C-alpha angles and dihedrals in degrees: 000000000000090000094060114104116248104231091189094056117112116233135174122240122192123194127187115198116225114187093210094050114096092199093053092049097051106020132098115302092005117186090018126125135193102353135147126233120199123194130324137092117275132199120193115211114197116212109205117203110231094171098069112139117246118263118255117261113262093235095052110121110236113207127196109253088232090063091065117087112193111214104181140332119260116217114201098159139315092282094057091049095049106022103174127030145147128208111286091352128085107214106169133359118206119190130180122221138182105231151163119235135183105236122174089348095307131100110241135182109244142161115237131202110204120201122198136162137040115348089005094136093052093051091043092054093046093051091049089051091058091057100036100060095248119162100201110125127181127197095256100047113123118250091254093058091048091053094050099052091104129085111308102174106129136134091243094050121075112258124220112228099175149331139225136200131183136150096346094315116113129188139190117201121210124196117260134354112307119208120198110250089223089061090057091048092048090053090056098036092116092056115070095191093048089053091049090050094050093048091048091054092046092049089052093049092044088053088060090051091046093051093045094051092046093049092053101038106017087230131116118249122207133199090244089064093068148041112245119228136170112225110225095214097053100024090223139111116288117185123211113206093231117101118244131197097226094103090223110186109222123153134187106258111256093202138027113272128204116272112286131197137208124324091205137087097038095226091061090052094052092058094057105034097087093048092047096048092047090053094056120099116232090253093052091049094050091045091057092047091048096046099043109020103031118120127201118228127188120207120189112216132177116233094253096050117123110219123201118197090228090064093058095063 
């Protein structure tokens, strides 16, 4: 009988909170200090956090925030401006900027993604993980993130050249100036053949991204899984592995197309469009128009309607 615990006995319990200790953060009486518990039966339920953001790679270049000079904001669409949100609650704002940055002692032209707001650091780390070939996966990562944990270094995929973090503001730096693909298309919207040429080039470059992602992850990669940029230095498509809402229609080329050149600057495109269009077969031309420029139309007809093909033009 002497060995039985006395549940009515009064005993002191001292707890010291350690921010880095998982048990202190989620255990019984967390954040409490110097208190007394009297009587009762207690069960401690540990809540493990499976949503922790991945750690940054050890070889990622960290740049002082003061070495980044923002030049102007780049608006691709509403999703790129406000990347993460919940109804009636702004969680994280992600904005894209053209910038200069001092990297390895030299000023370089870069494109910077700035993350601010609640959970900004978590989203910042997860987006870096997609581009830095990390394999850390947590239980709550989206399927896209899980698929892209393999090597993503490729000329047609944006390349991270550094990162910065200070006072709740986090930044990812991409090599070179990135121009929204839609901006290039808008510039040529009055020229049908220029538009066909640009889409043909983008389909070809997206094919390279598609093959690369499949070879590293054995998963299919779609245009809706990325934001489409044109890299100023190369004049070619450069995909960012962050989904956009622009509904850009790009498809892996189903057949080999004639050699194409840069899509930027515009003057270089104008010199090659005629040669490129003339080298296409009729089937290749119609395939590009069907994949990228086709529009779906719905016509409601009653069962007894007589339809003449001439009326569908």
